[in-house]
Backbone as CSV, one residue per row, in Angstrom:
resi,resn,N_x,N_y,N_z,CA_x,CA_y,CA_z,C_x,C_y,C_z
1,MET,-14.430,-10.685,-0.472,-14.945,-10.277,1.245,-15.009,-11.726,1.745
2,HIS,-15.855,-12.438,1.031,-16.061,-13.390,1.705,-14.928,-14.570,2.165
3,ASP,-14.104,-14.235,0.610,-12.827,-15.514,0.895,-12.069,-15.472,2.138
4,ILE,-11.628,-13.893,2.216,-10.300,-13.265,2.885,-11.050,-13.860,4.245
5,THR,-12.763,-13.612,4.508,-13.217,-13.914,5.651,-12.792,-14.931,6.250
6,ASP,-13.452,-16.005,5.677,-13.318,-17.405,5.890,-11.788,-17.723,5.780
7,LEU,-10.878,-17.365,4.805,-9.097,-17.571,5.451,-9.122,-17.198,6.900
8,GLU,-9.456,-16.098,7.179,-8.794,-15.352,8.385,-9.464,-16.266,9.594
9,ARG,-10.764,-16.717,9.215,-11.819,-17.406,10.574,-11.273,-18.758,10.793
10,ARG,-10.240,-19.461,9.937,-9.771,-20.746,9.609,-8.371,-20.494,10.348
11,GLY,-7.947,-18.883,10.052,-6.331,-19.152,11.151,-5.612,-18.700,9.705
12,VAL,-5.707,-18.681,8.710,-4.721,-18.106,7.759,-5.061,-16.742,7.359
13,PRO,-3.592,-16.033,7.516,-3.631,-14.309,7.552,-3.511,-14.435,5.689
14,GLY,-4.267,-12.910,5.505,-4.866,-12.624,4.816,-5.106,-10.784,4.134
15,VAL,-4.908,-10.946,3.349,-4.980,-8.975,2.910,-6.126,-9.023,1.707
16,PHE,-7.318,-8.425,2.224,-8.289,-8.054,0.716,-7.661,-7.156,0.191
17,VAL,-7.510,-7.777,-1.402,-6.759,-6.481,-2.252,-8.080,-5.960,-3.327
18,ALA,-7.873,-4.669,-3.316,-9.696,-4.227,-4.562,-8.819,-2.936,-4.866
19,SER,-9.909,-2.643,-6.199,-9.008,-1.369,-6.871,-9.746,-0.489,-5.797
20,GLU,-9.197,0.995,-5.467,-9.572,1.666,-4.706,-11.235,2.566,-5.255
21,VAL,-11.972,2.111,-5.776,-13.691,2.592,-6.231,-14.063,1.725,-5.564
22,PHE,-13.485,0.876,-4.943,-14.321,-0.203,-3.883,-14.353,-0.123,-2.400
23,VAL,-13.838,1.457,-2.148,-13.272,1.744,-0.509,-14.802,1.511,0.259
24,ASP,-15.868,2.315,-0.446,-16.941,2.148,0.813,-17.695,0.593,0.451
25,ALA,-17.726,0.062,-0.422,-17.929,-1.281,-0.561,-17.527,-2.243,0.170
26,ALA,-16.345,-2.209,0.069,-15.513,-3.132,1.076,-16.253,-2.394,2.454
27,GLN,-16.074,-1.944,2.780,-16.671,-0.875,4.551,-17.889,-1.586,4.880
28,SER,-19.224,-1.860,3.720,-20.175,-1.819,3.870,-20.176,-3.307,4.043
29,GLN,-19.698,-3.965,2.957,-19.872,-5.773,3.096,-19.037,-5.748,4.399
30,GLY,-17.976,-5.199,4.517,-17.416,-5.698,5.902,-18.294,-5.783,7.391
31,ALA,-18.969,-4.937,7.314,-19.653,-4.499,8.375,-20.946,-4.940,8.440
32,ALA,-21.547,-5.313,7.059,-22.585,-6.690,6.851,-22.232,-8.195,7.485
33,LEU,-20.733,-8.473,7.415,-20.323,-9.545,7.539,-19.969,-9.588,9.217
34,GLY,-19.769,-8.688,9.658,-19.130,-8.426,10.959,-17.906,-8.280,11.229
35,PHE,-16.812,-8.170,9.943,-15.377,-8.783,9.845,-14.763,-7.436,8.944
36,GLN,-14.124,-6.972,9.603,-13.173,-5.929,8.773,-11.466,-6.704,8.709
37,PRO,-11.519,-7.435,7.777,-10.213,-7.780,7.274,-9.087,-6.871,6.818
38,SER,-7.683,-7.120,7.163,-6.586,-6.335,6.513,-7.020,-5.998,4.993
39,ARG,-7.030,-5.232,4.882,-7.049,-4.610,3.530,-5.967,-3.696,2.699
40,HIS,-5.970,-3.870,0.988,-5.315,-2.409,0.779,-5.770,-2.426,-0.626
41,PHE,-6.079,-1.157,-0.829,-6.116,-0.761,-2.244,-5.389,-0.267,-2.881
42,VAL,-5.469,-0.830,-4.657,-4.864,-0.619,-5.792,-5.459,0.809,-6.378
43,GLU,-5.388,1.342,-7.326,-5.588,2.376,-8.383,-6.418,1.992,-9.319
44,HIS,-7.214,2.074,-9.693,-8.535,1.899,-10.608,-8.444,2.186,-11.813
45,PRO,-8.707,2.029,-13.104,-9.429,0.763,-13.128,-8.237,-0.338,-13.167
46,ILE,-8.987,-1.840,-13.142,-7.346,-2.734,-13.059,-8.149,-3.596,-14.773
47,GLN,-9.503,-3.784,-15.311,-9.551,-4.877,-16.033,-9.187,-4.515,-17.379
48,ASP,-8.686,-3.392,-17.899,-7.951,-3.286,-18.962,-6.662,-2.451,-19.144
49,ARG,-5.767,-3.421,-18.063,-4.552,-2.863,-17.476,-3.757,-4.024,-18.639
50,SER,-2.257,-3.753,-18.922,-1.489,-4.892,-19.616,-0.989,-5.253,-18.703
51,ASP,-0.194,-6.437,-18.878,0.474,-7.193,-17.994,1.729,-6.429,-17.434
52,ASP,1.959,-5.673,-18.018,3.120,-4.784,-17.610,2.792,-3.452,-16.408
53,GLU,1.522,-3.181,-16.916,0.564,-2.068,-16.317,0.565,-3.100,-14.938
54,MET,0.030,-4.449,-14.872,-0.205,-5.248,-13.962,0.783,-5.184,-12.648
55,VAL,2.005,-5.479,-13.183,3.543,-5.549,-12.737,3.846,-4.520,-12.111
56,THR,3.498,-3.361,-12.325,3.775,-2.323,-12.037,2.950,-1.792,-10.796
57,ILE,1.441,-1.878,-10.789,0.727,-1.846,-9.548,1.007,-3.092,-8.710
58,ALA,1.186,-4.054,-8.882,1.745,-5.126,-7.887,3.275,-4.593,-7.280
59,ASP,4.093,-4.136,-8.208,5.462,-3.918,-7.534,4.733,-2.757,-6.495
60,LYS,3.915,-1.603,-6.755,3.696,-0.373,-5.909,3.140,-1.192,-4.583
61,ALA,2.397,-2.155,-4.457,1.628,-2.585,-3.618,2.242,-3.543,-2.559
62,ILE,3.608,-4.190,-2.985,3.855,-5.656,-2.259,4.326,-4.861,-1.070
63,GLU,5.223,-4.527,-0.948,5.738,-4.273,0.547,4.545,-3.514,1.546
64,ALA,3.532,-2.883,1.118,2.402,-2.433,2.264,1.778,-3.933,2.499
65,LEU,1.440,-4.980,1.428,1.193,-6.259,1.421,1.762,-7.193,2.470
66,ILE,3.064,-7.294,2.208,4.178,-7.887,3.441,3.694,-7.461,4.722
67,GLU,3.999,-6.203,4.748,3.513,-5.423,6.064,2.297,-5.720,6.547
68,LYS,1.416,-5.631,6.094,0.165,-6.141,6.685,-0.152,-7.794,7.155
69,LEU,0.638,-8.716,6.010,0.596,-9.871,6.319,1.499,-10.090,7.715
70,THR,2.541,-9.498,7.577,3.456,-9.901,8.732,3.671,-9.002,9.895
71,GLY,3.095,-8.164,9.692,3.250,-6.897,11.046,4.341,-6.186,11.392
72,SER,5.186,-6.619,10.510,6.875,-5.802,10.346,7.285,-5.071,9.130
């Protein structure tokens, strides 16, 4: 959250990506930082996924991420 906040404040667009179990934590962290960056949540868990599973998760997320970055 700190990284995306810093990038956005520097004028570099970005999207914060985390697994869905962290929705509440991201909201709280954003409130504490005084900034609510664009965000996207993917299915949980991530750490034990195979490369193929990670590609599938990324494929599901890419359109939403591009839309959030470009506004189109």
